N, CA, C and O atoms as a printed pandas DataFrame, in Angstrom:
     atom_number atom_name residue_name chain_id  residue_number  x_coord  y_coord  z_coord
0              1         N          MET        A               1  100.658   86.092   93.940
1              2        CA          MET        A               1  101.174   86.649   95.341
2              3         C          MET        A               1  102.444   87.304   95.096
3              4         O          MET        A               1  103.043   86.997   94.066
4              5         N          ILE        A               2  102.966   88.194   95.915
5              6        CA          ILE        A               2  103.948   88.979   95.936
6              7         C          ILE        A               2  104.929   88.221   97.275
7              8         O          ILE        A               2  104.476   87.980   98.394
8              9         N          LEU        A               3  106.186   87.972   96.872
9             10        CA          LEU        A               3  106.800   87.764   97.873
10            11         C          LEU        A               3  108.455   88.676   98.033
11            12         O          LEU        A               3  109.134   88.929   97.038
12            13         N          THR        A               4  108.740   88.939   98.995
13            14        CA          THR        A               4  110.077   89.954   99.353
14            15         C          THR        A               4  111.381   89.237   99.631
15            16         O          THR        A               4  111.476   88.257  100.370
16            17         N          ASP        A               5  112.361   89.801   98.988
17            18        CA          ASP        A               5  113.666   88.796   98.959
18            19         C          ASP        A               5  114.397   89.594  100.218
19            20         O          ASP        A               5  113.843   90.523  100.807
20            21         N          ILE        A               6  115.544   89.165  100.501
21            22        CA          ILE        A               6  116.191   89.829  101.700
22            23         C          ILE        A               6  116.766   91.253  101.440
23            24         O          ILE        A               6  117.167   91.933  102.385
24            25         N          ASN        A               7  116.803   91.683  100.203
25            26        CA          ASN        A               7  117.122   92.740   99.708
26            27         C          ASN        A               7  115.897   93.682   99.575
27            28         O          ASN        A               7  116.163   94.826   99.207
28            29         N          GLY        A               8  114.916   93.455   99.758
29            30        CA          GLY        A               8  113.584   94.214   99.717
30            31         C          GLY        A               8  112.722   94.289   98.482
31            32         O          GLY        A               8  111.662   94.907   98.380
32            33         N          LYS        A               9  113.365   93.529   97.506
33            34        CA          LYS        A               9  112.874   93.460   96.188
34            35         C          LYS        A               9  111.773   92.575   96.308
35            36         O          LYS        A               9  111.769   91.643   97.113
36            37         N          ARG        A              10  110.723   92.866   95.438
37            38        CA          ARG        A              10  109.466   92.363   95.783
38            39         C          ARG        A              10  109.382   91.481   94.113
39            40         O          ARG        A              10  109.637   91.903   92.985
40            41         N          TRP        A              11  108.962   90.266   94.544
41            42        CA          TRP        A              11  108.859   89.108   93.235
42            43         C          TRP        A              11  107.337   88.780   93.166
43            44         O          TRP        A              11  106.614   88.594   94.145
44            45         N          LYS        A              12  106.970   88.738   91.883
45            46        CA          LYS        A              12  105.615   87.979   91.591
46            47         C          LYS        A              12  105.900   86.358   91.662
47            48         O          LYS        A              12  106.834   85.778   91.108
48            49         N          LEU        A              13  105.014   85.848   92.362
49            50        CA          LEU        A              13  105.340   84.054   92.251
50            51         C          LEU        A              13  104.181   83.938   91.111
51            52         O          LEU        A              13  103.068   84.462   91.063
52            53         N          HIS        A              14  104.766   83.171   90.325
53            54        CA          HIS        A              14  103.785   82.729   89.123
54            55         C          HIS        A              14  103.514   81.348   89.440
55            56         O          HIS        A              14  102.311   81.112   89.330
56            57         N          ASN        A              15  104.190   80.366   89.788
57            58        CA          ASN        A              15  104.087   78.861   89.767
58            59         C          ASN        A              15  104.920   78.380   91.114
59            60         O          ASN        A              15  106.048   78.838   91.290
60            61         N          ARG        A              16  104.477   77.661   91.845
61            62        CA          ARG        A              16  105.334   76.710   92.763
62            63         C          ARG        A              16  105.260   75.248   92.229
63            64         O          ARG        A              16  104.129   74.773   92.337
64            65         N          LEU        A              17  106.092   74.510   91.737
65            66        CA          LEU        A              17  105.881   73.308   91.207
66            67         C          LEU        A              17  106.691   72.475   92.398
67            68         O          LEU        A              17  107.812   72.863   92.730
68            69         N          ARG        A              18  106.032   71.219   93.080
69            70        CA          ARG        A              18  106.489   70.447   93.839
70            71         C          ARG        A              18  106.493   69.036   93.390
71            72         O          ARG        A              18  105.671   68.608   92.580
72            73         N          GLY        A              19  107.383   68.352   93.900
73            74        CA          GLY        A              19  107.510   66.795   93.921
74            75         C          GLY        A              19  108.121   66.072   92.701
75            76         O          GLY        A              19  108.597   66.647   91.722
76            77         N          TRP        A              20  108.051   64.805   92.877
77            78        CA          TRP        A              20  108.672   63.765   91.729
78            79         C          TRP        A              20  108.097   63.948   90.527
79            80         O          TRP        A              20  108.747   63.617   89.535
80            81         N          ARG        A              21  106.844   64.479   90.376
81            82        CA          ARG        A              21  106.117   64.594   88.947
82            83         C          ARG        A              21  106.570   65.675   87.858
83            84         O          ARG        A              21  106.336   65.712   86.650
84            85         N          TYR        A              22  107.234   66.467   88.611
85            86        CA          TYR        A              22  107.835   67.631   87.861
86            87         C          TYR        A              22  109.522   67.434   88.169
87            88         O          TYR        A              22  110.174   68.476   88.238
88            89         N          GLN        A              23  110.111   66.361   88.321
89            90        CA          GLN        A              23  111.463   65.781   88.452
90            91         C          GLN        A              23  112.194   66.898   89.055
91            92         O          GLN        A              23  113.197   67.391   88.539
92            93         N          ILE        A              24  111.648   67.304   90.209
93            94        CA          ILE        A              24  112.380   68.054   91.392
94            95         C          ILE        A              24  112.749   67.045   92.361
95            96         O          ILE        A              24  112.223   65.949   92.551
96            97         N          TYR        A              25  113.952   67.702   93.075
97            98        CA          TYR        A              25  114.528   66.735   94.268
98            99         C          TYR        A              25  113.288   66.604   95.276
99           100         O          TYR        A              25  112.403   67.460   95.281
100          101         N          PRO        A              26  113.266   65.511   96.114
101          102        CA          PRO        A              26  112.338   65.307   97.082
102          103         C          PRO        A              26  112.548   66.272   98.034
103          104         O          PRO        A              26  113.649   66.644   98.441
104          105         N          ASN        A              27  111.183   66.776   98.474
105          106        CA          ASN        A              27  111.070   67.836   99.556
106          107         C          ASN        A              27  111.332   68.966   99.227
107          108         O          ASN        A              27  111.523   69.848  100.064
108          109         N          HIS        A              28  111.415   69.232   97.526
109          110        CA          HIS        A              28  111.746   70.731   97.221
110          111         C          HIS        A              28  110.735   71.153   96.395
111          112         O          HIS        A              28  109.922   70.362   95.916
112          113         N          SER        A              29  110.716   72.560   96.149
113          114        CA          SER        A              29  109.824   73.324   95.270
114          115         C          SER        A              29  110.801   73.981   94.551
115          116         O          SER        A              29  111.843   74.475   94.981
116          117         N          GLU        A              30  110.163   73.931   92.835
117          118        CA          GLU        A              30  110.834   74.927   92.095
118          119         C          GLU        A              30  109.675   76.425   92.193
119          120         O          GLU        A              30  108.454   76.434   92.032
120          121         N          MET        A              31  110.368   77.284   92.429
121          122        CA          MET        A              31  109.674   78.878   92.423
122          123         C          MET        A              31  109.956   79.575   91.118
123          124         O          MET        A              31  111.091   79.721   90.665
124          125         N          ASN        A              32  108.656   80.069   90.442
125          126        CA          ASN        A              32  108.915   80.707   89.090
126          127         C          ASN        A              32  108.537   82.084   89.282
127          128         O          ASN        A              32  107.363   82.438   89.393
128          129         N          LEU        A              33  109.584   82.908   89.325
129          130        CA          LEU        A              33  109.100   84.222   89.798
130          131         C          LEU        A              33  109.467   85.212   88.364
131          132         O          LEU        A              33  109.966   84.765   87.332
132          133         N          SER        A              34  109.160   86.346   88.558
133          134        CA          SER        A              34  109.043   87.808   87.789
134          135         C          SER        A              34  109.244   88.787   88.749
135          136         O          SER        A              34  109.185   88.639   89.970
136          137         N          LYS        A              35  109.497   89.846   88.093
137          138        CA          LYS        A              35  109.596   91.352   88.797
138          139         C          LYS        A              35  108.021   91.375   89.389
139          140         O          LYS        A              35  107.213   90.492   89.102
140          141         N          GLU        A              36  107.749   92.363   90.141
141          142        CA          GLU        A              36  106.343   92.490   90.870
142          143         C          GLU        A              36  105.421   92.852   89.545
143          144         O          GLU        A              36  104.243   92.497   89.556
144          145         N          ASP        A              37  105.799   93.349   88.744
145          146        CA          ASP        A              37  104.990   93.840   87.433
146          147         C          ASP        A              37  104.748   92.822   86.516
147          148         O          ASP        A              37  103.717   92.890   85.847
148          149         N          GLY        A              38  105.746   91.610   86.323
149          150        CA          GLY        A              38  105.718   90.863   85.363
150          151         C          GLY        A              38  104.520   89.860   84.839
151          152         O          GLY        A              38  103.853   89.316   85.719
152          153         N          LYS        A              39  104.257   89.626   83.688
153          154        CA          LYS        A              39  103.197   89.023   83.168
154          155         C          LYS        A              39  103.555   87.471   82.889
155          156         O          LYS        A              39  102.665   86.692   82.550
156          157         N          CYS        A              40  104.992   87.027   83.058
157          158        CA          CYS        A              40  105.196   85.678   83.006
158          159         C          CYS        A              40  106.871   85.558   83.830
159          160         O          CYS        A              40  107.633   86.484   84.107
160          161         N          PRO        A              41  106.989   84.564   83.986
161          162        CA          PRO        A              41  107.945   84.028   84.879
162          163         C          PRO        A              41  109.429   84.347   84.209
163          164         O          PRO        A              41  109.646   83.966   83.059
164          165         N          THR        A              42  110.113   84.826   84.717
165          166        CA          THR        A              42  111.735   85.313   84.248
166          167         C          THR        A              42  112.804   84.376   85.158
167          168         O          THR        A              42  113.933   84.089   84.761
168          169         N          THR        A              43  112.347   84.035   86.200
169          170        CA          THR        A              43  113.536   83.510   87.174
170          171         C          THR        A              43  113.011   82.304   87.912
171          172         O          THR        A              43  112.012   82.469   88.613
172          173         N          GLY        A              44  113.625   80.980   87.830
173          174        CA          GLY        A              44  113.196   79.916   88.623
174          175         C          GLY        A              44  114.380   79.543   89.375
175          176         O          GLY        A              44  115.499   79.689   88.885
176          177         N          PHE        A              45  114.194   79.060   90.561
177          178        CA          PHE        A              45  115.021   78.260   91.330
178          179         C          PHE        A              45  114.391   77.232   92.326
179          180         O          PHE        A              45  113.265   77.468   92.764
180          181         N          THR        A              46  115.103   76.029   92.731
181          182        CA          THR        A              46  114.764   75.124   93.589
182          183         C          THR        A              46  115.135   75.551   95.032
183          184         O          THR        A              46  116.119   76.276   95.185
184          185         N          ILE        A              47  114.571   75.238   95.857
185          186        CA          ILE        A              47  114.524   75.427   97.194
186          187         C          ILE        A              47  113.543   74.367   98.249
187          188         O          ILE        A              47  112.366   74.064   98.054
188          189         N          PRO        A              48  114.334   73.973   99.282
189          190        CA          PRO        A              48  113.636   73.131  100.134
190          191         C          PRO        A              48  112.155   73.435  100.477
191          192         O          PRO        A              48  111.902   74.631  100.621
192          193         N          ASP        A              49  111.127   72.554  100.634
193          194        CA          ASP        A              49  109.915   73.133  100.549
194          195         C          ASP        A              49  109.623   73.652  102.150
195          196         O          ASP        A              49  108.569   74.285  102.215
196          197         N          HIS        A              50  110.234   73.536  103.268
197          198        CA          HIS        A              50  109.989   74.281  104.257
198          199         C          HIS        A              50  110.484   75.564  104.136
199          200         O          HIS        A              50  109.782   76.358  104.763
200          201         N          ILE        A              51  111.518   76.128  103.515
201          202        CA          ILE        A              51  111.789   77.313  103.235
202          203         C          ILE        A              51  110.786   78.170  102.571
203          204         O          ILE        A              51  110.380   79.277  102.926
204          205         N          ALA        A              52  110.371   77.265  101.262
205          206        CA          ALA        A              52  109.307   77.823  100.513
206          207         C          ALA        A              52  108.143   78.224  101.182
207          208         O          ALA        A              52  107.473   79.216  100.894
208          209         N          ASP        A              53  107.872   77.247  102.288
209          210        CA          ASP        A              53  106.697   77.553  102.814
210          211         C          ASP        A              53  106.791   78.770  103.652
211          212         O          ASP        A              53  105.904   79.622  103.592
212          213         N          ALA        A              54  107.862   78.904  104.464
213          214        CA          ALA        A              54  108.041   79.985  105.312
214          215         C          ALA        A              54  108.178   81.287  104.458
215          216         O          ALA        A              54  107.540   82.253  104.878
216          217         N          TRP        A              55  108.818   81.434  103.471
217          218        CA          TRP        A              55  108.969   82.443  102.566
218          219         C          TRP        A              55  107.457   82.866  102.319
219          220         O          TRP        A              55  107.015   83.957  102.678
220          221         N          ILE        A              56  106.819   82.037  101.766
221          222        CA          ILE        A              56  105.178   82.452  101.567
222          223         C          ILE        A              56  104.751   83.107  102.710
223          224         O          ILE        A              56  104.489   84.309  102.730
224          225         N          ALA        A              57  104.668   82.336  103.699
225          226        CA          ALA        A              57  103.936   82.689  105.048
226          227         C          ALA        A              57  104.472   83.935  105.555
227          228         O          ALA        A              57  104.019   84.411  106.596
228          229         N          GLY        A              58  105.526   84.582  104.816
229          230        CA          GLY        A              58  106.263   85.651  105.142
230          231         C          GLY        A              58  106.900   85.563  106.449
231          232         O          GLY        A              58  106.747   86.614  107.072
232          233         N          THR        A              59  107.487   84.777  107.011
233          234        CA          THR        A              59  108.417   84.435  108.244
234          235         C          THR        A              59  109.794   84.662  107.837
235          236         O          THR        A              59  110.589   85.035  108.700
236          237         N          ILE        A              60  110.142   84.505  106.770
237          238        CA          ILE        A              60  111.487   84.287  106.396
238          239         C          ILE        A              60  111.672   85.238  105.130
239          240         O          ILE        A              60  110.637   85.352  104.473
240          241         N          ARG        A              61  112.733   85.921  104.668
241          242        CA          ARG        A              61  113.183   86.347  103.275
242          243         C          ARG        A              61  114.158   85.207  102.694
243          244         O          ARG        A              61  114.816   84.437  103.394
244          245         N          VAL        A              62  114.133   85.236  101.323
245          246        CA          VAL        A              62  115.063   84.345  100.613
246          247         C          VAL        A              62  115.908   85.188   99.782
247          248         O          VAL        A              62  115.372   86.161   99.251
248          249         N          LYS        A              63  117.377   84.927   99.547
249          250        CA          LYS        A              63  118.044   85.642   98.425
250          251         C          LYS        A              63  117.980   85.209   97.145
251          252         O          LYS        A              63  118.398   84.140   96.700
252          253         N          VAL        A              64  117.355   86.222   96.491
253          254        CA          VAL        A              64  117.177   85.741   94.971
254          255         C          VAL        A              64  117.959   86.664   94.319
255          256         O          VAL        A              64  117.813   87.883   94.408
256          257         N          ASN        A              65  119.059   85.905   93.449
257          258        CA          ASN        A              65  120.033   86.594   92.594
258          259         C          ASN        A              65  119.491   86.689   91.021
259          260         O          ASN        A              65  120.183   87.236   90.162
């Protein structure tokens, strides 16, 4: 899946990890990303589930540093 950040840069979503079994804050997801053509994740960050859901749905964009 390809996600677009607020600057228009496109990222490939490799994994979305959720929940306590991955030792993530409650109601948060860890998003593992790479550049659009990447073969493995190079960036990972944790955001609230409702923001991750909206970003995946394409209704918002997120700032990725």
